[in-house]
C-alpha positions in Angstrom: 100.0 52.3 130.8 98.9 53.8 127.5 100.5 52.7 124.5 103.2 54.7 122.8 102.8 55.8 119.3 105.6 54.9 116.9 108.2 57.8 116.3 107.9 57.4 112.6 104.0 58.1 112.5 104.6 61.1 114.8 107.5 62.4 112.7 105.5 62.0 109.6 102.4 64.0 111.1 104.7 66.9 112.1 106.3 66.9 108.7 102.8 67.0 107.1 101.6 69.9 109.3 104.7 72.1 108.9 104.4 74.8 106.4 107.1 74.9 103.8 108.3 78.3 103.4 107.9 80.3 100.0 111.2 81.3 98.3 111.7 84.9 98.0 112.8 86.2 94.8 116.2 87.7 94.7 116.2 91.4 94.4 119.4 93.3 93.6 119.8 96.7 94.7 121.8 98.9 92.2 123.3 102.1 93.7 122.2 105.1 91.6 125.0 107.4 90.4 124.0 110.9 91.6 126.3 112.7 89.6 125.3 111.5 86.4 121.7 112.2 87.3 122.8 116.0 88.2 124.7 116.2 85.0 121.7 115.1 82.9 119.4 117.5 84.6 121.8 120.5 84.1 122.2 119.9 80.4 118.5 119.3 80.1 118.0 122.8 81.9 120.2 124.5 79.5 118.6 123.0 76.4 115.1 123.9 77.6 113.7 127.4 76.2 112.7 129.9 78.8 108.9 130.2 78.9 107.3 133.4 78.8 104.4 134.4 80.5 101.3 135.1 78.1 98.6 137.2 79.1 95.3 135.6 78.7 92.3 137.8 77.8 89.6 138.0 80.5 86.9 136.0 78.8 84.6 136.0 81.8 84.0 138.7 84.2 84.8 138.4 87.6 82.1 137.5 90.1 80.8 140.3 92.1 81.6 140.2 95.9 79.0 138.3 97.8 78.3 141.2 100.2 77.5 143.5 97.4 75.0 140.9 95.9 73.4 140.1 99.1 72.9 143.7 100.0 71.2 144.4 96.6 69.0 141.2 97.0 67.8 142.3 100.5 66.9 145.8 99.1 65.1 144.1 96.2 63.3 142.2 98.6 62.3 145.1 100.7 61.1 147.2 97.6 58.9 144.3 96.3 57.4 143.9 99.8 56.5 147.6 100.1 55.1 147.6 96.6 53.1 144.3 97.0 54.8 142.9 93.9 54.9 139.0 93.3 58.2 137.2 93.3 60.6 135.3 95.5 63.8 135.3 97.0 65.6 133.6 93.8 64.4 136.3 91.5 65.5 139.0 94.0 68.9 137.5 94.0 69.2 137.0 90.2 68.2 140.9 89.8 70.6 141.8 92.2 73.5 140.0 90.5 72.5 141.5 87.2 72.5 145.0 88.8 75.8 144.6 90.5 77.5 143.3 87.5 76.3 145.7 84.9 
């Protein structure tokens, strides 16, 4: 028969292996008083001055519709091809934007 290990050694090994649980910090939950919060919100709402909408001047012109610019760019391209003028699609597009805006 094999020799039995002493119970003290086995208990010491188990104690060494067993992890020690960390203590959790105690957190107290404090119930909020809804009535006090609502009352404070009402008082703040009464004291706040009413904001009036201020019309902002239009500093930038609105972008022209994409369809209108695309059609004008296509017409610029066709005119350029018929006349045999040099250029590219970017210049056609920029010229179309200028013509549609102004």
